[in-house]
N, CA, C and O atoms as a Maestro MAE file, in Angstrom:
{
 s_m_m2io_version
 :::
 2.0.0
}

f_m_ct {
 s_m_title
 :::
 protein
 m_atom[336] {
  # First column is atom index #
  i_m_mmod_type
  r_m_x_coord
  r_m_y_coord
  r_m_z_coord
  i_m_residue_number
  s_m_chain_name
  s_m_pdb_residue_name
  s_m_pdb_atom_name
  i_m_atomic_number
  :::
  1 25 -0.480 2.070 1.927 1 A "MET " " N  " 7
  2 3 -0.704 2.072 3.179 1 A "MET " " CA " 6
  3 2 -0.935 3.305 4.183 1 A "MET " " C  " 6
  4 15 0.047 3.932 4.579 1 A "MET " " O  " 8
  5 25 -2.112 3.621 4.557 2 A "LEU " " N  " 7
  6 3 -1.795 4.733 5.516 2 A "LEU " " CA " 6
  7 2 -1.541 4.110 7.685 2 A "LEU " " C  " 6
  8 15 -2.352 3.646 8.487 2 A "LEU " " O  " 8
  9 25 -0.617 4.325 7.759 3 A "ARG " " N  " 7
  10 3 -0.164 3.716 9.182 3 A "ARG " " CA " 6
  11 2 -1.553 4.099 9.927 3 A "ARG " " C  " 6
  12 15 -2.586 4.577 9.459 3 A "ARG " " O  " 8
  13 25 -1.291 3.809 10.950 4 A "GLY " " N  " 7
  14 3 -2.836 4.602 11.946 4 A "GLY " " CA " 6
  15 2 -4.185 4.040 11.601 4 A "GLY " " C  " 6
  16 15 -4.949 3.788 12.533 4 A "GLY " " O  " 8
  17 25 -4.613 3.785 10.202 5 A "VAL " " N  " 7
  18 3 -5.747 3.885 9.935 5 A "VAL " " CA " 6
  19 2 -6.482 2.480 10.020 5 A "VAL " " C  " 6
  20 15 -6.031 1.517 9.399 5 A "VAL " " O  " 8
  21 25 -7.565 2.389 10.762 6 A "SER " " N  " 7
  22 3 -8.268 1.250 11.067 6 A "SER " " CA " 6
  23 2 -8.880 0.448 9.141 6 A "SER " " C  " 6
  24 15 -9.616 0.683 8.183 6 A "SER " " O  " 8
  25 25 -7.983 -0.447 9.624 7 A "ARG " " N  " 7
  26 3 -8.871 -1.183 8.033 7 A "ARG " " CA " 6
  27 2 -10.484 -1.253 8.580 7 A "ARG " " C  " 6
  28 15 -11.185 -0.242 8.608 7 A "ARG " " O  " 8
  29 25 -10.782 -2.076 8.844 8 A "THR " " N  " 7
  30 3 -11.850 -2.258 9.516 8 A "THR " " CA " 6
  31 2 -12.746 -1.074 9.958 8 A "THR " " C  " 6
  32 15 -13.966 -1.148 9.811 8 A "THR " " O  " 8
  33 25 -12.170 -0.013 10.483 9 A "ALA " " N  " 7
  34 3 -13.476 1.273 10.338 9 A "ALA " " CA " 6
  35 2 -13.614 1.469 9.051 9 A "ALA " " C  " 6
  36 15 -14.725 1.747 8.599 9 A "ALA " " O  " 8
  37 25 -12.289 1.334 8.076 10 A "LEU " " N  " 7
  38 3 -12.557 2.211 7.109 10 A "LEU " " CA " 6
  39 2 -13.178 1.470 5.833 10 A "LEU " " C  " 6
  40 15 -13.412 2.099 4.800 10 A "LEU " " O  " 8
  41 25 -13.482 -0.167 5.984 11 A "ARG " " N  " 7
  42 3 -14.746 -0.733 5.100 11 A "ARG " " CA " 6
  43 2 -15.827 -0.340 5.265 11 A "ARG " " C  " 6
  44 15 -16.556 0.055 4.354 11 A "ARG " " O  " 8
  45 25 -16.406 -0.415 7.598 12 A "GLU " " N  " 7
  46 3 -17.409 0.231 7.795 12 A "GLU " " CA " 6
  47 2 -17.644 1.645 7.142 12 A "GLU " " C  " 6
  48 15 -18.741 1.464 6.614 12 A "GLU " " O  " 8
  49 25 -17.253 3.051 6.831 13 A "HIS " " N  " 7
  50 3 -17.387 4.123 7.148 13 A "HIS " " CA " 6
  51 2 -17.328 3.603 5.251 13 A "HIS " " C  " 6
  52 15 -18.146 4.517 5.145 13 A "HIS " " O  " 8
  53 25 -17.175 3.130 4.007 14 A "LEU " " N  " 7
  54 3 -17.173 2.789 3.425 14 A "LEU " " CA " 6
  55 2 -18.357 2.424 2.982 14 A "LEU " " C  " 6
  56 15 -18.890 3.014 2.042 14 A "LEU " " O  " 8
  57 25 -19.065 1.131 3.771 15 A "GLU " " N  " 7
  58 3 -20.108 0.041 3.504 15 A "GLU " " CA " 6
  59 2 -21.500 1.619 4.155 15 A "GLU " " C  " 6
  60 15 -22.710 1.494 3.965 15 A "GLU " " O  " 8
  61 25 -21.085 2.462 4.624 16 A "SER " " N  " 7
  62 3 -22.095 2.987 5.107 16 A "SER " " CA " 6
  63 2 -22.237 4.195 3.927 16 A "SER " " C  " 6
  64 15 -23.276 4.855 3.960 16 A "SER " " O  " 8
  65 25 -21.462 4.436 3.124 17 A "LYS " " N  " 7
  66 3 -21.289 5.567 1.653 17 A "LYS " " CA " 6
  67 2 -21.692 5.019 0.835 17 A "LYS " " C  " 6
  68 15 -21.967 5.671 -0.172 17 A "LYS " " O  " 8
  69 25 -21.976 3.334 0.830 18 A "GLY " " N  " 7
  70 3 -22.627 2.407 -0.566 18 A "GLY " " CA " 6
  71 2 -21.157 2.283 -1.111 18 A "GLY " " C  " 6
  72 15 -20.988 2.701 -2.257 18 A "GLY " " O  " 8
  73 25 -20.111 1.785 -0.472 19 A "VAL " " N  " 7
  74 3 -18.614 1.531 -1.796 19 A "VAL " " CA " 6
  75 2 -18.296 0.293 -0.963 19 A "VAL " " C  " 6
  76 15 -18.021 0.299 0.237 19 A "VAL " " O  " 8
  77 25 -18.390 -0.996 -1.939 20 A "PRO " " N  " 7
  78 3 -17.795 -2.222 -1.809 20 A "PRO " " CA " 6
  79 2 -16.871 -2.213 -1.274 20 A "PRO " " C  " 6
  80 15 -16.500 -1.052 -1.447 20 A "PRO " " O  " 8
  81 25 -15.888 -2.851 -0.489 21 A "SER " " N  " 7
  82 3 -15.116 -3.459 -0.553 21 A "SER " " CA " 6
  83 2 -14.695 -4.496 -0.010 21 A "SER " " C  " 6
  84 15 -15.402 -4.861 0.929 21 A "SER " " O  " 8
  85 25 -13.490 -5.361 -0.304 22 A "MET " " N  " 7
  86 3 -12.946 -6.608 0.511 22 A "MET " " CA " 6
  87 2 -11.995 -7.073 0.518 22 A "MET " " C  " 6
  88 15 -11.390 -6.555 -0.420 22 A "MET " " O  " 8
  89 25 -11.311 -7.847 1.032 23 A "ILE " " N  " 7
  90 3 -9.919 -7.978 1.702 23 A "ILE " " CA " 6
  91 2 -9.729 -9.901 0.939 23 A "ILE " " C  " 6
  92 15 -10.013 -10.976 1.466 23 A "ILE " " O  " 8
  93 25 -9.369 -9.707 0.089 24 A "TYR " " N  " 7
  94 3 -9.062 -10.983 -0.962 24 A "TYR " " CA " 6
  95 2 -7.953 -11.819 0.270 24 A "TYR " " C  " 6
  96 15 -8.119 -12.986 0.624 24 A "TYR " " O  " 8
  97 25 -7.100 -11.120 0.658 25 A "TYR " " N  " 7
  98 3 -5.942 -12.620 0.876 25 A "TYR " " CA " 6
  99 2 -5.833 -12.235 2.343 25 A "TYR " " C  " 6
  100 15 -4.697 -12.054 2.782 25 A "TYR " " O  " 8
  101 25 -6.815 -12.097 3.107 26 A "PRO " " N  " 7
  102 3 -6.826 -12.503 4.929 26 A "PRO " " CA " 6
  103 2 -5.598 -13.178 5.660 26 A "PRO " " C  " 6
  104 15 -5.114 -12.788 6.723 26 A "PRO " " O  " 8
  105 25 -5.173 -14.270 4.899 27 A "ILE " " N  " 7
  106 3 -3.897 -15.027 5.121 27 A "ILE " " CA " 6
  107 2 -3.182 -14.621 4.644 27 A "ILE " " C  " 6
  108 15 -3.533 -14.003 3.639 27 A "ILE " " O  " 8
  109 25 -1.576 -14.645 4.989 28 A "PRO " " N  " 7
  110 3 -0.806 -14.815 3.902 28 A "PRO " " CA " 6
  111 2 -0.170 -16.185 3.540 28 A "PRO " " C  " 6
  112 15 -0.189 -17.028 4.437 28 A "PRO " " O  " 8
  113 25 0.341 -16.496 2.453 29 A "LEU " " N  " 7
  114 3 0.050 -18.184 1.522 29 A "LEU " " CA " 6
  115 2 0.822 -19.217 2.305 29 A "LEU " " C  " 6
  116 15 0.782 -20.446 2.257 29 A "LEU " " O  " 8
  117 25 1.817 -18.057 3.332 30 A "HIS " " N  " 7
  118 3 2.913 -19.025 4.199 30 A "HIS " " CA " 6
  119 2 2.071 -19.964 5.261 30 A "HIS " " C  " 6
  120 15 2.299 -21.164 5.416 30 A "HIS " " O  " 8
  121 25 0.898 -19.097 6.080 31 A "MET " " N  " 7
  122 3 0.217 -19.604 6.836 31 A "MET " " CA " 6
  123 2 -1.396 -20.101 7.018 31 A "MET " " C  " 6
  124 15 -2.186 -20.106 7.961 31 A "MET " " O  " 8
  125 25 -1.459 -20.598 5.312 32 A "GLN " " N  " 7
  126 3 -2.531 -21.278 5.421 32 A "GLN " " CA " 6
  127 2 -2.409 -22.885 5.600 32 A "GLN " " C  " 6
  128 15 -1.472 -23.387 4.980 32 A "GLN " " O  " 8
  129 25 -3.136 -23.671 6.278 33 A "LYS " " N  " 7
  130 3 -3.091 -24.571 6.119 33 A "LYS " " CA " 6
  131 2 -2.775 -25.750 5.424 33 A "LYS " " C  " 6
  132 15 -2.417 -26.833 5.888 33 A "LYS " " O  " 8
  133 25 -2.982 -25.347 4.027 34 A "ALA " " N  " 7
  134 3 -2.976 -26.322 2.716 34 A "ALA " " CA " 6
  135 2 -1.467 -25.785 2.299 34 A "ALA " " C  " 6
  136 15 -1.103 -26.273 1.229 34 A "ALA " " O  " 8
  137 25 -0.623 -24.994 2.834 35 A "TYR " " N  " 7
  138 3 0.642 -24.866 2.132 35 A "TYR " " CA " 6
  139 2 1.667 -24.629 3.661 35 A "TYR " " C  " 6
  140 15 2.692 -23.986 3.881 35 A "TYR " " O  " 8
  141 25 0.887 -25.401 4.405 36 A "THR " " N  " 7
  142 3 1.947 -25.499 6.040 36 A "THR " " CA " 6
  143 2 3.281 -26.044 5.410 36 A "THR " " C  " 6
  144 15 3.135 -26.911 4.549 36 A "THR " " O  " 8
  145 25 4.402 -25.702 5.683 37 A "ASP " " N  " 7
  146 3 5.637 -26.148 5.355 37 A "ASP " " CA " 6
  147 2 6.736 -25.617 6.891 37 A "ASP " " C  " 6
  148 15 7.249 -24.515 7.084 37 A "ASP " " O  " 8
  149 25 6.789 -26.642 7.610 38 A "PRO " " N  " 7
  150 3 7.773 -26.175 8.724 38 A "PRO " " CA " 6
  151 2 9.315 -25.148 8.678 38 A "PRO " " C  " 6
  152 15 10.019 -24.469 9.426 38 A "PRO " " O  " 8
  153 25 9.206 -25.676 7.011 39 A "ARG " " N  " 7
  154 3 10.709 -24.419 6.953 39 A "ARG " " CA " 6
  155 2 10.219 -22.884 7.522 39 A "ARG " " C  " 6
  156 15 11.038 -22.451 8.333 39 A "ARG " " O  " 8
  157 25 9.381 -22.215 7.346 40 A "TYR " " N  " 7
  158 3 8.550 -21.305 7.138 40 A "TYR " " CA " 6
  159 2 7.334 -20.894 8.774 40 A "TYR " " C  " 6
  160 15 6.471 -21.703 9.114 40 A "TYR " " O  " 8
  161 25 7.473 -20.054 9.245 41 A "LYS " " N  " 7
  162 3 6.442 -19.775 10.066 41 A "LYS " " CA " 6
  163 2 6.448 -18.260 10.014 41 A "LYS " " C  " 6
  164 15 7.008 -17.608 9.133 41 A "LYS " " O  " 8
  165 25 5.711 -17.714 11.136 42 A "HIS " " N  " 7
  166 3 5.007 -16.087 11.388 42 A "HIS " " CA " 6
  167 2 6.286 -15.250 11.216 42 A "HIS " " C  " 6
  168 15 7.215 -15.684 11.897 42 A "HIS " " O  " 8
  169 25 6.455 -14.609 10.784 43 A "GLY " " N  " 7
  170 3 7.684 -13.170 10.316 43 A "GLY " " CA " 6
  171 2 8.597 -13.701 9.399 43 A "GLY " " C  " 6
  172 15 9.367 -12.827 9.000 43 A "GLY " " O  " 8
  173 25 8.815 -14.888 8.877 44 A "ASP " " N  " 7
  174 3 9.464 -14.890 8.148 44 A "ASP " " CA " 6
  175 2 9.069 -14.013 6.358 44 A "ASP " " C  " 6
  176 15 9.788 -13.963 5.359 44 A "ASP " " O  " 8
  177 25 8.269 -13.690 6.490 45 A "PHE " " N  " 7
  178 3 7.740 -12.847 5.134 45 A "PHE " " CA " 6
  179 2 7.064 -11.875 5.323 45 A "PHE " " C  " 6
  180 15 6.255 -11.422 4.513 45 A "PHE " " O  " 8
  181 25 7.440 -11.190 7.001 46 A "PRO " " N  " 7
  182 3 6.927 -9.734 6.693 46 A "PRO " " CA " 6
  183 2 6.234 -8.676 5.840 46 A "PRO " " C  " 6
  184 15 5.299 -8.076 6.370 46 A "PRO " " O  " 8
  185 25 6.527 -8.411 4.757 47 A "VAL " " N  " 7
  186 3 6.187 -8.066 3.502 47 A "VAL " " CA " 6
  187 2 4.876 -8.540 3.626 47 A "VAL " " C  " 6
  188 15 3.923 -8.153 4.302 47 A "VAL " " O  " 8
  189 25 5.011 -9.364 2.916 48 A "THR " " N  " 7
  190 3 3.374 -10.094 3.096 48 A "THR " " CA " 6
  191 2 2.109 -10.441 4.172 48 A "THR " " C  " 6
  192 15 0.904 -10.652 4.039 48 A "THR " " O  " 8
  193 25 2.878 -10.394 5.101 49 A "GLU " " N  " 7
  194 3 2.164 -10.268 6.925 49 A "GLU " " CA " 6
  195 2 1.952 -9.387 6.536 49 A "GLU " " C  " 6
  196 15 1.029 -9.657 5.767 49 A "GLU " " O  " 8
  197 25 2.218 -7.871 6.434 50 A "ASP " " N  " 7
  198 3 1.671 -6.972 6.840 50 A "ASP " " CA " 6
  199 2 0.695 -6.484 5.527 50 A "ASP " " C  " 6
  200 15 -0.430 -6.002 5.657 50 A "ASP " " O  " 8
  201 25 1.343 -6.707 4.325 51 A "LEU " " N  " 7
  202 3 -0.265 -6.690 2.811 51 A "LEU " " CA " 6
  203 2 -1.628 -7.039 3.711 51 A "LEU " " C  " 6
  204 15 -2.645 -6.441 4.065 51 A "LEU " " O  " 8
  205 25 -1.101 -8.227 3.851 52 A "CYS " " N  " 7
  206 3 -1.944 -8.787 4.182 52 A "CYS " " CA " 6
  207 2 -3.341 -8.479 5.257 52 A "CYS " " C  " 6
  208 15 -4.548 -8.706 5.171 52 A "CYS " " O  " 8
  209 25 -2.415 -7.824 6.317 53 A "ALA " " N  " 7
  210 3 -2.923 -7.197 7.502 53 A "ALA " " CA " 6
  211 2 -3.496 -5.821 7.426 53 A "ALA " " C  " 6
  212 15 -4.207 -5.438 8.355 53 A "ALA " " O  " 8
  213 25 -3.204 -4.877 6.193 54 A "HIS " " N  " 7
  214 3 -4.202 -4.000 5.796 54 A "HIS " " CA " 6
  215 2 -4.401 -3.519 4.882 54 A "HIS " " C  " 6
  216 15 -4.841 -2.372 4.965 54 A "HIS " " O  " 8
  217 25 -4.204 -4.081 3.594 55 A "VAL " " N  " 7
  218 3 -4.607 -4.108 2.465 55 A "VAL " " CA " 6
  219 2 -6.399 -4.360 2.037 55 A "VAL " " C  " 6
  220 15 -7.093 -5.335 2.325 55 A "VAL " " O  " 8
  221 25 -6.770 -3.185 1.315 56 A "ILE " " N  " 7
  222 3 -8.327 -3.789 0.640 56 A "ILE " " CA " 6
  223 2 -7.937 -3.658 -0.514 56 A "ILE " " C  " 6
  224 15 -6.821 -3.446 -0.987 56 A "ILE " " O  " 8
  225 25 -9.382 -3.862 -1.156 57 A "SER " " N  " 7
  226 3 -9.512 -4.047 -2.545 57 A "SER " " CA " 6
  227 2 -10.922 -2.858 -2.566 57 A "SER " " C  " 6
  228 15 -11.849 -2.967 -1.763 57 A "SER " " O  " 8
  229 25 -10.866 -1.868 -3.516 58 A "LEU " " N  " 7
  230 3 -11.411 -1.046 -3.973 58 A "LEU " " CA " 6
  231 2 -12.557 -1.168 -4.756 58 A "LEU " " C  " 6
  232 15 -12.697 -2.379 -4.586 58 A "LEU " " O  " 8
  233 25 -13.521 -0.850 -5.509 59 A "PRO " " N  " 7
  234 3 -13.862 -1.037 -7.007 59 A "PRO " " CA " 6
  235 2 -13.238 -0.744 -8.015 59 A "PRO " " C  " 6
  236 15 -12.755 0.381 -8.141 59 A "PRO " " O  " 8
  237 25 -13.110 -1.728 -8.985 60 A "MET " " N  " 7
  238 3 -11.866 -0.586 -9.601 60 A "MET " " CA " 6
  239 2 -12.905 -2.051 -11.447 60 A "MET " " C  " 6
  240 15 -12.994 -3.275 -11.356 60 A "MET " " O  " 8
  241 25 -13.169 -1.596 -12.105 61 A "HIS " " N  " 7
  242 3 -13.613 -1.835 -13.536 61 A "HIS " " CA " 6
  243 2 -13.752 -0.955 -14.996 61 A "HIS " " C  " 6
  244 15 -13.326 0.182 -14.789 61 A "HIS " " O  " 8
  245 25 -14.044 -1.061 -15.885 62 A "THR " " N  " 7
  246 3 -14.517 -0.591 -16.802 62 A "THR " " CA " 6
  247 2 -15.745 0.457 -16.766 62 A "THR " " C  " 6
  248 15 -15.922 1.640 -17.058 62 A "THR " " O  " 8
  249 25 -16.555 -0.701 -16.208 63 A "GLU " " N  " 7
  250 3 -17.979 0.360 -16.149 63 A "GLU " " CA " 6
  251 2 -17.783 1.480 -15.257 63 A "GLU " " C  " 6
  252 15 -18.625 2.084 -15.921 63 A "GLU " " O  " 8
  253 25 -17.451 2.340 -14.354 64 A "LEU " " N  " 7
  254 3 -16.865 2.711 -13.652 64 A "LEU " " CA " 6
  255 2 -17.513 3.942 -14.141 64 A "LEU " " C  " 6
  256 15 -17.072 4.270 -15.242 64 A "LEU " " O  " 8
  257 25 -18.792 5.048 -13.478 65 A "SER " " N  " 7
  258 3 -18.510 6.512 -14.543 65 A "SER " " CA " 6
  259 2 -17.616 7.026 -13.362 65 A "SER " " C  " 6
  260 15 -17.288 6.508 -12.295 65 A "SER " " O  " 8
  261 25 -17.261 8.587 -14.114 66 A "GLN " " N  " 7
  262 3 -16.187 9.384 -13.190 66 A "GLN " " CA " 6
  263 2 -17.191 9.792 -12.072 66 A "GLN " " C  " 6
  264 15 -16.522 10.089 -11.082 66 A "GLN " " O  " 8
  265 25 -18.353 9.912 -11.854 67 A "GLU " " N  " 7
  266 3 -19.466 10.006 -10.680 67 A "GLU " " CA " 6
  267 2 -18.965 9.157 -9.732 67 A "GLU " " C  " 6
  268 15 -18.293 9.530 -8.771 67 A "GLU " " O  " 8
  269 25 -19.332 7.800 -10.020 68 A "ASP " " N  " 7
  270 3 -18.633 6.805 -9.413 68 A "ASP " " CA " 6
  271 2 -17.297 6.827 -8.337 68 A "ASP " " C  " 6
  272 15 -17.107 6.802 -7.121 68 A "ASP " " O  " 8
  273 25 -16.506 6.890 -9.597 69 A "LEU " " N  " 7
  274 3 -15.183 7.565 -9.009 69 A "LEU " " CA " 6
  275 2 -14.676 8.373 -8.019 69 A "LEU " " C  " 6
  276 15 -13.606 8.190 -7.439 69 A "LEU " " O  " 8
  277 25 -15.620 9.458 -7.791 70 A "ALA " " N  " 7
  278 3 -15.444 10.644 -7.388 70 A "ALA " " CA " 6
  279 2 -16.047 10.581 -6.201 70 A "ALA " " C  " 6
  280 15 -15.951 11.473 -5.358 70 A "ALA " " O  " 8
  281 25 -16.881 9.247 -6.017 71 A "HIS " " N  " 7
  282 3 -17.739 9.300 -4.932 71 A "HIS " " CA " 6
  283 2 -16.882 8.161 -4.137 71 A "HIS " " C  " 6
  284 15 -16.925 8.358 -2.922 71 A "HIS " " O  " 8
  285 25 -16.223 7.182 -4.460 72 A "ILE " " N  " 7
  286 3 -15.594 6.243 -4.239 72 A "ILE " " CA " 6
  287 2 -14.577 7.105 -3.434 72 A "ILE " " C  " 6
  288 15 -14.733 7.095 -2.213 72 A "ILE " " O  " 8
  289 25 -13.245 8.077 -4.098 73 A "THR " " N  " 7
  290 3 -12.815 8.695 -3.243 73 A "THR " " CA " 6
  291 2 -12.679 9.931 -2.441 73 A "THR " " C  " 6
  292 15 -11.722 10.346 -1.787 73 A "THR " " O  " 8
  293 25 -14.333 10.622 -2.720 74 A "SER " " N  " 7
  294 3 -14.169 11.248 -1.267 74 A "SER " " CA " 6
  295 2 -14.672 10.393 -0.350 74 A "SER " " C  " 6
  296 15 -14.513 10.702 0.831 74 A "SER " " O  " 8
  297 25 -15.235 9.405 -0.608 75 A "SER " " N  " 7
  298 3 -15.330 8.700 0.772 75 A "SER " " CA " 6
  299 2 -13.782 8.473 1.250 75 A "SER " " C  " 6
  300 15 -13.162 8.982 2.183 75 A "SER " " O  " 8
  301 25 -13.450 7.664 0.409 76 A "VAL " " N  " 7
  302 3 -12.013 7.165 1.402 76 A "VAL " " CA " 6
  303 2 -11.425 8.403 1.804 76 A "VAL " " C  " 6
  304 15 -11.061 8.417 2.980 76 A "VAL " " O  " 8
  305 25 -11.202 9.622 1.034 77 A "LEU " " N  " 7
  306 3 -10.368 10.883 2.382 77 A "LEU " " CA " 6
  307 2 -10.921 11.287 2.961 77 A "LEU " " C  " 6
  308 15 -10.437 11.810 3.964 77 A "LEU " " O  " 8
  309 25 -12.763 11.331 2.650 78 A "GLU " " N  " 7
  310 3 -13.400 11.958 4.124 78 A "GLU " " CA " 6
  311 2 -12.936 10.862 5.271 78 A "GLU " " C  " 6
  312 15 -12.771 11.324 6.400 78 A "GLU " " O  " 8
  313 25 -12.763 9.768 5.121 79 A "PHE " " N  " 7
  314 3 -12.330 8.565 6.411 79 A "PHE " " CA " 6
  315 2 -10.834 8.652 6.454 79 A "PHE " " C  " 6
  316 15 -10.306 8.437 7.546 79 A "PHE " " O  " 8
  317 25 -10.076 8.934 5.430 80 A "VAL " " N  " 7
  318 3 -8.672 9.346 6.326 80 A "VAL " " CA " 6
  319 2 -8.711 10.478 7.163 80 A "VAL " " C  " 6
  320 15 -8.218 10.431 8.290 80 A "VAL " " O  " 8
  321 25 -9.525 12.001 6.492 81 A "ASN " " N  " 7
  322 3 -9.076 13.229 6.839 81 A "ASN " " CA " 6
  323 2 -9.317 13.298 8.211 81 A "ASN " " C  " 6
  324 15 -8.532 13.881 8.959 81 A "ASN " " O  " 8
  325 25 -10.565 12.628 8.698 82 A "ARG " " N  " 7
  326 3 -11.447 12.464 9.535 82 A "ARG " " CA " 6
  327 2 -10.043 11.574 10.935 82 A "ARG " " C  " 6
  328 15 -9.710 11.830 12.092 82 A "ARG " " O  " 8
  329 25 -9.759 10.806 10.175 83 A "SER " " N  " 7
  330 3 -9.003 9.602 11.519 83 A "SER " " CA " 6
  331 2 -7.022 10.303 11.181 83 A "SER " " C  " 6
  332 15 -6.071 9.727 11.710 83 A "SER " " O  " 8
  333 25 -6.876 11.258 10.473 84 A "MET " " N  " 7
  334 3 -5.564 11.661 10.777 84 A "MET " " CA " 6
  335 2 -5.325 13.028 12.110 84 A "MET " " C  " 6
  336 15 -4.193 13.410 12.406 84 A "MET " " O  " 8
  :::
 }
 m_bond[335] {
  # First column is bond index #
  i_m_from
  i_m_to
  i_m_order
  :::
  1 1 2 1
  2 2 3 1
  3 3 4 2
  4 3 5 1
  5 5 6 1
  6 6 7 1
  7 7 8 2
  8 7 9 1
  9 9 10 1
  10 10 11 1
  11 11 12 2
  12 11 13 1
  13 13 14 1
  14 14 15 1
  15 15 16 2
  16 15 17 1
  17 17 18 1
  18 18 19 1
  19 19 20 2
  20 19 21 1
  21 21 22 1
  22 22 23 1
  23 23 24 2
  24 23 25 1
  25 25 26 1
  26 26 27 1
  27 27 28 2
  28 27 29 1
  29 29 30 1
  30 30 31 1
  31 31 32 2
  32 31 33 1
  33 33 34 1
  34 34 35 1
  35 35 36 2
  36 35 37 1
  37 37 38 1
  38 38 39 1
  39 39 40 2
  40 39 41 1
  41 41 42 1
  42 42 43 1
  43 43 44 2
  44 43 45 1
  45 45 46 1
  46 46 47 1
  47 47 48 2
  48 47 49 1
  49 49 50 1
  50 50 51 1
  51 51 52 2
  52 51 53 1
  53 53 54 1
  54 54 55 1
  55 55 56 2
  56 55 57 1
  57 57 58 1
  58 58 59 1
  59 59 60 2
  60 59 61 1
  61 61 62 1
  62 62 63 1
  63 63 64 2
  64 63 65 1
  65 65 66 1
  66 66 67 1
  67 67 68 2
  68 67 69 1
  69 69 70 1
  70 70 71 1
  71 71 72 2
  72 71 73 1
  73 73 74 1
  74 74 75 1
  75 75 76 2
  76 75 77 1
  77 77 78 1
  78 78 79 1
  79 79 80 2
  80 79 81 1
  81 81 82 1
  82 82 83 1
  83 83 84 2
  84 83 85 1
  85 85 86 1
  86 86 87 1
  87 87 88 2
  88 87 89 1
  89 89 90 1
  90 90 91 1
  91 91 92 2
  92 91 93 1
  93 93 94 1
  94 94 95 1
  95 95 96 2
  96 95 97 1
  97 97 98 1
  98 98 99 1
  99 99 100 2
  100 99 101 1
  101 101 102 1
  102 102 103 1
  103 103 104 2
  104 103 105 1
  105 105 106 1
  106 106 107 1
  107 107 108 2
  108 107 109 1
  109 109 110 1
  110 110 111 1
  111 111 112 2
  112 111 113 1
  113 113 114 1
  114 114 115 1
  115 115 116 2
  116 115 117 1
  117 117 118 1
  118 118 119 1
  119 119 120 2
  120 119 121 1
  121 121 122 1
  122 122 123 1
  123 123 124 2
  124 123 125 1
  125 125 126 1
  126 126 127 1
  127 127 128 2
  128 127 129 1
  129 129 130 1
  130 130 131 1
  131 131 132 2
  132 131 133 1
  133 133 134 1
  134 134 135 1
  135 135 136 2
  136 135 137 1
  137 137 138 1
  138 138 139 1
  139 139 140 2
  140 139 141 1
  141 141 142 1
  142 142 143 1
  143 143 144 2
  144 143 145 1
  145 145 146 1
  146 146 147 1
  147 147 148 2
  148 147 149 1
  149 149 150 1
  150 150 151 1
  151 151 152 2
  152 151 153 1
  153 153 154 1
  154 154 155 1
  155 155 156 2
  156 155 157 1
  157 157 158 1
  158 158 159 1
  159 159 160 2
  160 159 161 1
  161 161 162 1
  162 162 163 1
  163 163 164 2
  164 163 165 1
  165 165 166 1
  166 166 167 1
  167 167 168 2
  168 167 169 1
  169 169 170 1
  170 170 171 1
  171 171 172 2
  172 171 173 1
  173 173 174 1
  174 174 175 1
  175 175 176 2
  176 175 177 1
  177 177 178 1
  178 178 179 1
  179 179 180 2
  180 179 181 1
  181 181 182 1
  182 182 183 1
  183 183 184 2
  184 183 185 1
  185 185 186 1
  186 186 187 1
  187 187 188 2
  188 187 189 1
  189 189 190 1
  190 190 191 1
  191 191 192 2
  192 191 193 1
  193 193 194 1
  194 194 195 1
  195 195 196 2
  196 195 197 1
  197 197 198 1
  198 198 199 1
  199 199 200 2
  200 199 201 1
  201 201 202 1
  202 202 203 1
  203 203 204 2
  204 203 205 1
  205 205 206 1
  206 206 207 1
  207 207 208 2
  208 207 209 1
  209 209 210 1
  210 210 211 1
  211 211 212 2
  212 211 213 1
  213 213 214 1
  214 214 215 1
  215 215 216 2
  216 215 217 1
  217 217 218 1
  218 218 219 1
  219 219 220 2
  220 219 221 1
  221 221 222 1
  222 222 223 1
  223 223 224 2
  224 223 225 1
  225 225 226 1
  226 226 227 1
  227 227 228 2
  228 227 229 1
  229 229 230 1
  230 230 231 1
  231 231 232 2
  232 231 233 1
  233 233 234 1
  234 234 235 1
  235 235 236 2
  236 235 237 1
  237 237 238 1
  238 238 239 1
  239 239 240 2
  240 239 241 1
  241 241 242 1
  242 242 243 1
  243 243 244 2
  244 243 245 1
  245 245 246 1
  246 246 247 1
  247 247 248 2
  248 247 249 1
  249 249 250 1
  250 250 251 1
  251 251 252 2
  252 251 253 1
  253 253 254 1
  254 254 255 1
  255 255 256 2
  256 255 257 1
  257 257 258 1
  258 258 259 1
  259 259 260 2
  260 259 261 1
  261 261 262 1
  262 262 263 1
  263 263 264 2
  264 263 265 1
  265 265 266 1
  266 266 267 1
  267 267 268 2
  268 267 269 1
  269 269 270 1
  270 270 271 1
  271 271 272 2
  272 271 273 1
  273 273 274 1
  274 274 275 1
  275 275 276 2
  276 275 277 1
  277 277 278 1
  278 278 279 1
  279 279 280 2
  280 279 281 1
  281 281 282 1
  282 282 283 1
  283 283 284 2
  284 283 285 1
  285 285 286 1
  286 286 287 1
  287 287 288 2
  288 287 289 1
  289 289 290 1
  290 290 291 1
  291 291 292 2
  292 291 293 1
  293 293 294 1
  294 294 295 1
  295 295 296 2
  296 295 297 1
  297 297 298 1
  298 298 299 1
  299 299 300 2
  300 299 301 1
  301 301 302 1
  302 302 303 1
  303 303 304 2
  304 303 305 1
  305 305 306 1
  306 306 307 1
  307 307 308 2
  308 307 309 1
  309 309 310 1
  310 310 311 1
  311 311 312 2
  312 311 313 1
  313 313 314 1
  314 314 315 1
  315 315 316 2
  316 315 317 1
  317 317 318 1
  318 318 319 1
  319 319 320 2
  320 319 321 1
  321 321 322 1
  322 322 323 1
  323 323 324 2
  324 323 325 1
  325 325 326 1
  326 326 327 1
  327 327 328 2
  328 327 329 1
  329 329 330 1
  330 330 331 1
  331 331 332 2
  332 331 333 1
  333 333 334 1
  334 334 335 1
  335 335 336 2
  :::
 }
}
């Protein structure tokens, strides 16, 4: 994870480059209604909460070509280099 880089802005940049991205786990499990437990509150699992706030998923599968990988990588690096 890169601190100081906006996940939303990165996703918008990737979308503009035709690179899909997803946020699969936006809410930590212990904060979801179905798993509510009075023993756990916000802050009890700081690593989980941090990951849910910052991680994005990029395309990763066996059908990606070297060109696809280069495009994804260069798109991410372009954004990061511009943001730092």
